[in-house]
ChimeraX commands (.cxc) that place a marker at each C-alpha (Angstrom):
marker #1 position -31.22,-28.05,27.88 radius 0.5
marker #1 position -31.22,-24.89,27.63 radius 0.5
marker #1 position -27.75,-25.01,28.99 radius 0.5
marker #1 position -26.25,-26.73,26.40 radius 0.5
marker #1 position -27.66,-24.07,23.92 radius 0.5
marker #1 position -26.27,-20.76,26.29 radius 0.5
marker #1 position -22.42,-22.86,26.24 radius 0.5
marker #1 position -22.84,-23.86,22.62 radius 0.5
marker #1 position -23.32,-19.98,21.69 radius 0.5
marker #1 position -20.96,-19.09,23.75 radius 0.5
marker #1 position -18.45,-21.73,22.89 radius 0.5
marker #1 position -18.95,-21.11,19.18 radius 0.5
marker #1 position -18.48,-17.24,19.17 radius 0.5
marker #1 position -15.06,-17.56,21.06 radius 0.5
marker #1 position -14.28,-20.20,18.09 radius 0.5
marker #1 position -15.33,-17.38,15.29 radius 0.5
marker #1 position -13.75,-14.93,17.49 radius 0.5
marker #1 position -10.38,-17.04,17.27 radius 0.5
marker #1 position -10.38,-18.44,13.06 radius 0.5
marker #1 position -10.92,-14.40,12.24 radius 0.5
marker #1 position -7.02,-13.73,13.24 radius 0.5
marker #1 position -6.43,-15.99,10.58 radius 0.5
marker #1 position -8.20,-15.25,8.10 radius 0.5
marker #1 position -6.38,-11.92,8.25 radius 0.5
marker #1 position -3.53,-13.71,8.36 radius 0.5
marker #1 position -4.96,-15.70,5.16 radius 0.5
marker #1 position -6.17,-13.16,3.90 radius 0.5
marker #1 position -3.54,-10.63,4.03 radius 0.5
marker #1 position -0.31,-12.88,1.89 radius 0.5
marker #1 position -2.87,-11.30,-0.99 radius 0.5
marker #1 position -2.02,-7.55,-0.53 radius 0.5
marker #1 position 1.10,-6.48,-2.44 radius 0.5
marker #1 position 2.02,-5.64,-5.09 radius 0.5
marker #1 position 3.80,-6.62,-7.79 radius 0.5
marker #1 position 6.70,-5.25,-9.86 radius 0.5
marker #1 position 6.75,-6.03,-14.24 radius 0.5
marker #1 position 8.94,-4.41,-16.40 radius 0.5
marker #1 position 6.19,-2.18,-17.62 radius 0.5
marker #1 position 3.32,-2.40,-14.71 radius 0.5
marker #1 position 2.64,-2.37,-11.35 radius 0.5
marker #1 position 0.56,-4.95,-10.82 radius 0.5
marker #1 position -1.67,-4.04,-7.80 radius 0.5
marker #1 position -3.14,-6.98,-5.19 radius 0.5
marker #1 position -5.30,-5.15,-2.79 radius 0.5
marker #1 position -9.86,-6.42,-2.45 radius 0.5
marker #1 position -8.94,-6.27,-6.40 radius 0.5
marker #1 position -5.95,-6.07,-8.61 radius 0.5
marker #1 position -5.12,-2.76,-10.58 radius 0.5
marker #1 position -2.17,-2.75,-12.91 radius 0.5
marker #1 position -0.45,0.26,-13.79 radius 0.5
marker #1 position 1.88,1.37,-16.28 radius 0.5
marker #1 position 4.72,3.01,-14.99 radius 0.5
marker #1 position 5.19,5.33,-17.93 radius 0.5
marker #1 position 1.33,6.96,-16.29 radius 0.5
marker #1 position 3.33,6.95,-12.85 radius 0.5
marker #1 position 3.56,10.25,-11.68 radius 0.5
marker #1 position 5.26,9.90,-8.11 radius 0.5
marker #1 position 5.48,7.18,-5.73 radius 0.5
marker #1 position 5.63,8.66,-1.58 radius 0.5
marker #1 position 4.97,7.80,1.81 radius 0.5
marker #1 position 1.46,9.22,3.33 radius 0.5
marker #1 position 0.05,8.60,6.98 radius 0.5
marker #1 position -2.81,7.63,6.67 radius 0.5
marker #1 position -4.30,6.58,10.94 radius 0.5
marker #1 position -1.17,6.34,12.33 radius 0.5
marker #1 position 0.45,4.27,9.94 radius 0.5
marker #1 position 3.01,4.83,7.13 radius 0.5
marker #1 position 1.86,3.38,3.76 radius 0.5
marker #1 position 3.02,4.07,0.13 radius 0.5
marker #1 position 0.79,5.33,-2.59 radius 0.5
marker #1 position 1.71,5.74,-6.44 radius 0.5
marker #1 position -0.17,9.12,-8.03 radius 0.5
marker #1 position -1.49,8.29,-11.85 radius 0.5
marker #1 position -1.29,11.38,-14.71 radius 0.5
marker #1 position -4.51,11.45,-14.36 radius 0.5
marker #1 position -4.51,12.37,-10.75 radius 0.5
marker #1 position -5.43,8.47,-8.76 radius 0.5
marker #1 position -4.32,8.27,-6.21 radius 0.5
marker #1 position -3.92,3.92,-5.58 radius 0.5
marker #1 position -3.03,3.45,-1.94 radius 0.5
marker #1 position -0.94,-0.08,-1.30 radius 0.5
marker #1 position -2.28,-2.15,1.55 radius 0.5
marker #1 position 1.20,-3.67,1.38 radius 0.5
marker #1 position 3.97,-2.56,2.07 radius 0.5
marker #1 position 2.27,-0.45,5.84 radius 0.5
marker #1 position 3.92,-0.09,8.51 radius 0.5
marker #1 position 1.95,0.85,12.53 radius 0.5
marker #1 position 1.85,0.50,16.05 radius 0.5
marker #1 position 0.36,-2.82,15.96 radius 0.5
marker #1 position 1.85,-3.75,12.32 radius 0.5
marker #1 position 5.37,-2.66,12.16 radius 0.5
marker #1 position 7.45,-4.08,9.55 radius 0.5
marker #1 position 11.13,-3.08,9.08 radius 0.5
marker #1 position 11.52,-3.56,6.02 radius 0.5
marker #1 position 9.19,-0.70,5.11 radius 0.5
marker #1 position 11.49,1.76,3.96 radius 0.5
marker #1 position 13.56,-0.21,1.45 radius 0.5
marker #1 position 10.52,-1.85,0.16 radius 0.5
marker #1 position 9.02,1.93,-0.44 radius 0.5
marker #1 position 12.50,2.65,-2.42 radius 0.5
marker #1 position 12.26,-0.42,-4.69 radius 0.5
marker #1 position 9.08,0.33,-5.30 radius 0.5
marker #1 position 10.37,3.94,-6.04 radius 0.5
marker #1 position 12.95,3.06,-8.16 radius 0.5
marker #1 position 11.24,0.60,-9.84 radius 0.5
marker #1 position 9.30,3.71,-11.14 radius 0.5
marker #1 position 12.13,5.90,-12.24 radius 0.5
marker #1 position 14.41,2.73,-13.32 radius 0.5
marker #1 position 11.41,2.35,-16.05 radius 0.5
marker #1 position 9.21,4.47,-16.66 radius 0.5
marker #1 position 11.20,4.76,-19.76 radius 0.5
marker #1 position 12.34,7.47,-21.76 radius 0.5
marker #1 position 9.15,9.32,-23.25 radius 0.5
marker #1 position 7.96,9.68,-19.23 radius 0.5
marker #1 position 6.99,13.61,-19.12 radius 0.5
marker #1 position 5.43,15.20,-15.60 radius 0.5
marker #1 position 1.97,16.48,-16.08 radius 0.5
marker #1 position 1.60,18.83,-13.69 radius 0.5
marker #1 position -1.77,19.04,-12.66 radius 0.5
marker #1 position -3.48,21.90,-10.69 radius 0.5
marker #1 position -3.45,20.82,-7.09 radius 0.5
marker #1 position -1.87,17.61,-7.36 radius 0.5
marker #1 position -0.57,16.07,-4.45 radius 0.5
marker #1 position 2.72,14.98,-6.15 radius 0.5
marker #1 position 3.58,18.71,-7.32 radius 0.5
marker #1 position 5.24,19.72,-3.94 radius 0.5
marker #1 position 8.56,19.59,-3.03 radius 0.5
marker #1 position 10.87,17.64,-2.04 radius 0.5
marker #1 position 11.93,16.57,1.00 radius 0.5
marker #1 position 13.80,18.74,3.12 radius 0.5
marker #1 position 16.95,16.88,1.80 radius 0.5
marker #1 position 16.15,16.80,-1.84 radius 0.5
marker #1 position 15.33,13.38,-1.85 radius 0.5
marker #1 position 12.15,12.74,-3.40 radius 0.5
marker #1 position 11.66,8.94,-2.21 radius 0.5
marker #1 position 12.36,10.31,2.04 radius 0.5
marker #1 position 9.22,9.96,4.47 radius 0.5
marker #1 position 7.93,11.93,5.98 radius 0.5
marker #1 position 8.96,13.19,9.32 radius 0.5
marker link #1:1,2 radius 0.2
marker link #1:2,3 radius 0.2
marker link #1:3,4 radius 0.2
marker link #1:4,5 radius 0.2
marker link #1:5,6 radius 0.2
marker link #1:6,7 radius 0.2
marker link #1:7,8 radius 0.2
marker link #1:8,9 radius 0.2
marker link #1:9,10 radius 0.2
marker link #1:10,11 radius 0.2
marker link #1:11,12 radius 0.2
marker link #1:12,13 radius 0.2
marker link #1:13,14 radius 0.2
marker link #1:14,15 radius 0.2
marker link #1:15,16 radius 0.2
marker link #1:16,17 radius 0.2
marker link #1:17,18 radius 0.2
marker link #1:18,19 radius 0.2
marker link #1:19,20 radius 0.2
marker link #1:20,21 radius 0.2
marker link #1:21,22 radius 0.2
marker link #1:22,23 radius 0.2
marker link #1:23,24 radius 0.2
marker link #1:24,25 radius 0.2
marker link #1:25,26 radius 0.2
marker link #1:26,27 radius 0.2
marker link #1:27,28 radius 0.2
marker link #1:28,29 radius 0.2
marker link #1:29,30 radius 0.2
marker link #1:30,31 radius 0.2
marker link #1:31,32 radius 0.2
marker link #1:32,33 radius 0.2
marker link #1:33,34 radius 0.2
marker link #1:34,35 radius 0.2
marker link #1:35,36 radius 0.2
marker link #1:36,37 radius 0.2
marker link #1:37,38 radius 0.2
marker link #1:38,39 radius 0.2
marker link #1:39,40 radius 0.2
marker link #1:40,41 radius 0.2
marker link #1:41,42 radius 0.2
marker link #1:42,43 radius 0.2
marker link #1:43,44 radius 0.2
marker link #1:44,45 radius 0.2
marker link #1:45,46 radius 0.2
marker link #1:46,47 radius 0.2
marker link #1:47,48 radius 0.2
marker link #1:48,49 radius 0.2
marker link #1:49,50 radius 0.2
marker link #1:50,51 radius 0.2
marker link #1:51,52 radius 0.2
marker link #1:52,53 radius 0.2
marker link #1:53,54 radius 0.2
marker link #1:54,55 radius 0.2
marker link #1:55,56 radius 0.2
marker link #1:56,57 radius 0.2
marker link #1:57,58 radius 0.2
marker link #1:58,59 radius 0.2
marker link #1:59,60 radius 0.2
marker link #1:60,61 radius 0.2
marker link #1:61,62 radius 0.2
marker link #1:62,63 radius 0.2
marker link #1:63,64 radius 0.2
marker link #1:64,65 radius 0.2
marker link #1:65,66 radius 0.2
marker link #1:66,67 radius 0.2
marker link #1:67,68 radius 0.2
marker link #1:68,69 radius 0.2
marker link #1:69,70 radius 0.2
marker link #1:70,71 radius 0.2
marker link #1:71,72 radius 0.2
marker link #1:72,73 radius 0.2
marker link #1:73,74 radius 0.2
marker link #1:74,75 radius 0.2
marker link #1:75,76 radius 0.2
marker link #1:76,77 radius 0.2
marker link #1:77,78 radius 0.2
marker link #1:78,79 radius 0.2
marker link #1:79,80 radius 0.2
marker link #1:80,81 radius 0.2
marker link #1:81,82 radius 0.2
marker link #1:82,83 radius 0.2
marker link #1:83,84 radius 0.2
marker link #1:84,85 radius 0.2
marker link #1:85,86 radius 0.2
marker link #1:86,87 radius 0.2
marker link #1:87,88 radius 0.2
marker link #1:88,89 radius 0.2
marker link #1:89,90 radius 0.2
marker link #1:90,91 radius 0.2
marker link #1:91,92 radius 0.2
marker link #1:92,93 radius 0.2
marker link #1:93,94 radius 0.2
marker link #1:94,95 radius 0.2
marker link #1:95,96 radius 0.2
marker link #1:96,97 radius 0.2
marker link #1:97,98 radius 0.2
marker link #1:98,99 radius 0.2
marker link #1:99,100 radius 0.2
marker link #1:100,101 radius 0.2
marker link #1:101,102 radius 0.2
marker link #1:102,103 radius 0.2
marker link #1:103,104 radius 0.2
marker link #1:104,105 radius 0.2
marker link #1:105,106 radius 0.2
marker link #1:106,107 radius 0.2
marker link #1:107,108 radius 0.2
marker link #1:108,109 radius 0.2
marker link #1:109,110 radius 0.2
marker link #1:110,111 radius 0.2
marker link #1:111,112 radius 0.2
marker link #1:112,113 radius 0.2
marker link #1:113,114 radius 0.2
marker link #1:114,115 radius 0.2
marker link #1:115,116 radius 0.2
marker link #1:116,117 radius 0.2
marker link #1:117,118 radius 0.2
marker link #1:118,119 radius 0.2
marker link #1:119,120 radius 0.2
marker link #1:120,121 radius 0.2
marker link #1:121,122 radius 0.2
marker link #1:122,123 radius 0.2
marker link #1:123,124 radius 0.2
marker link #1:124,125 radius 0.2
marker link #1:125,126 radius 0.2
marker link #1:126,127 radius 0.2
marker link #1:127,128 radius 0.2
marker link #1:128,129 radius 0.2
marker link #1:129,130 radius 0.2
marker link #1:130,131 radius 0.2
marker link #1:131,132 radius 0.2
marker link #1:132,133 radius 0.2
marker link #1:133,134 radius 0.2
marker link #1:134,135 radius 0.2
marker link #1:135,136 radius 0.2
marker link #1:136,137 radius 0.2
marker link #1:137,138 radius 0.2
marker link #1:138,139 radius 0.2
view
């Protein structure tokens, strides 16, 4: 009887660890961003809507060896997108294209009344990349 209990505990542990990647794959499908005419709807653990007219910059940042897209708002808030993301264990060959799509969508839909807001020490007020491209990935 003791052997059966010990064996079933090991089997349950292995089953749990085997199911974890599947659960992460299913949950991971809900991360990302939906682009509309007036907003970016961010799907993270909590859904969030950001008005394009309030966005000050869309940049790529490196975090722990991975590149991720970050949206900067006029009030200084940064929203890091869970997808697209690219890194050592999750390489996304379309990352650059997805980043340019998000940035281009912002430029096309931010509205004629949009004006930059320069807050003291704001990260998005840094100069563009050496080639002059404000949407270039960091080197």
